[in-house]
C-alpha positions as CSV (number, residue, x, y, z in Angstrom):
1,X,0.0,0.0,0.0
2,X,1.4,3.3,-1.0
3,X,0.3,6.5,0.5
4,X,1.3,10.1,0.4
5,X,-0.2,12.0,3.3
6,X,0.1,15.5,4.7
7,X,-0.2,15.2,8.4
8,X,0.8,17.4,11.2
9,X,4.3,16.0,11.1
10,X,5.7,19.4,11.8
11,X,3.2,20.0,14.5
12,X,3.9,16.5,15.8
13,X,7.6,17.1,16.0
14,X,7.0,20.4,17.7
15,X,4.7,18.8,20.2
16,X,6.9,15.8,20.8
17,X,10.3,17.4,20.9
18,X,9.5,21.0,21.3
19,X,11.3,21.8,18.1
20,X,8.8,24.4,16.9
21,X,9.5,23.7,13.2
22,X,8.1,26.1,10.8
23,X,8.1,26.2,7.0
24,X,10.4,28.8,5.6
25,X,8.3,29.4,2.5
26,X,11.1,28.6,0.1
27,X,11.4,25.3,-1.6
28,X,14.9,24.0,-2.2
29,X,16.0,23.7,-5.9
30,X,15.8,20.2,-7.1
31,X,18.9,19.2,-9.1
32,X,18.5,17.3,-12.4
33,X,18.6,13.6,-12.1
34,X,21.4,12.7,-9.9
35,X,22.3,9.7,-7.8
36,X,24.0,11.8,-5.2
37,X,22.1,12.2,-1.9
38,X,21.1,15.8,-1.1
39,X,22.0,16.9,2.4
40,X,19.0,16.7,4.7
41,X,17.4,20.0,5.6
42,X,14.2,21.2,7.3
43,X,11.9,18.5,8.7
44,X,14.1,15.6,7.5
45,X,17.1,17.0,9.4
46,X,15.0,17.5,12.5
47,X,13.7,14.0,12.4
48,X,17.3,12.7,12.0
49,X,18.3,14.6,15.1
50,X,15.6,13.0,17.3
51,X,16.4,10.3,19.8
52,X,15.1,6.9,18.7
53,X,12.1,6.7,21.1
54,X,10.8,10.2,20.1
55,X,11.5,9.4,16.4
56,X,9.5,6.2,16.7
57,X,6.5,8.0,18.1
58,X,6.7,10.5,15.1
59,X,6.8,7.5,12.7
60,X,3.9,5.8,14.5
61,X,1.7,8.8,13.9
62,X,2.8,9.1,10.2
63,X,2.1,5.3,9.6
64,X,-1.3,5.5,11.2
65,X,-2.2,8.7,9.3
66,X,-1.4,6.8,6.1
67,X,-4.1,4.3,7.0
68,X,-1.7,1.4,7.9
69,X,-2.0,-0.5,11.2
70,X,0.9,0.0,13.6
71,X,0.2,-0.4,17.3
72,X,3.7,0.9,18.0
73,X,7.1,1.2,16.2
74,X,9.6,-1.1,17.8
75,X,12.6,0.2,15.9
76,X,13.7,2.5,13.1
77,X,16.8,2.6,11.1
78,X,18.2,4.7,8.2
79,X,17.4,3.3,4.8
80,X,17.9,4.2,1.2
81,X,14.4,4.6,-0.2
82,X,15.6,4.9,-3.8
83,X,19.0,5.8,-5.4
84,X,20.1,9.0,-3.7
85,X,17.0,9.2,-1.5
86,X,17.5,8.8,2.3
87,X,14.7,7.8,4.6
88,X,13.8,5.4,7.4
89,X,12.6,1.8,7.8
90,X,10.2,1.6,10.7
91,X,9.4,-1.8,12.1
92,X,6.0,-2.1,14.0
93,X,5.3,-4.6,16.8
94,X,2.7,-6.2,14.6
95,X,5.5,-7.4,12.2
96,X,4.6,-4.8,9.6
97,X,7.4,-2.7,8.1
98,X,7.2,0.7,6.5
99,X,9.6,2.9,4.5
100,X,9.3,6.6,5.4
101,X,10.6,9.5,3.5
102,X,10.3,13.0,4.9
103,X,9.9,15.5,2.1
104,X,11.2,19.0,2.2
105,X,7.8,20.5,3.0
106,X,7.4,18.2,6.0
107,X,5.1,15.7,4.3
108,X,5.8,12.1,5.2
109,X,5.7,9.6,2.4
110,X,4.9,6.2,3.8
111,X,5.3,3.0,1.8
112,X,4.0,-0.1,3.6
113,X,4.9,-3.7,2.9
114,X,1.9,-5.7,2.1
115,X,1.5,-9.5,2.3
């Protein structure tokens, strides 16, 4: 199941970690097709700085908002979502796994493994 959702990820981060993220109003320039990973900025950088328990709570909310079942995230690790695209793999305690990419505007793109 693939889902692109706009949730209060920025609000969730602010509430969970007191980060007070706000959109800057400028979107970063997207380079032409390149396999080089762009440095993380904005919400993606803030998520990367979170301690694992807080990050897992943020991911639980993103996964649930996508419509997938996830009672709780038992672990999350860095993952390459696509060539040059960094994200996270979140493992839920119901044995489901999800890839999460934090887009520059704070949107979480959740791709869930289906059986």
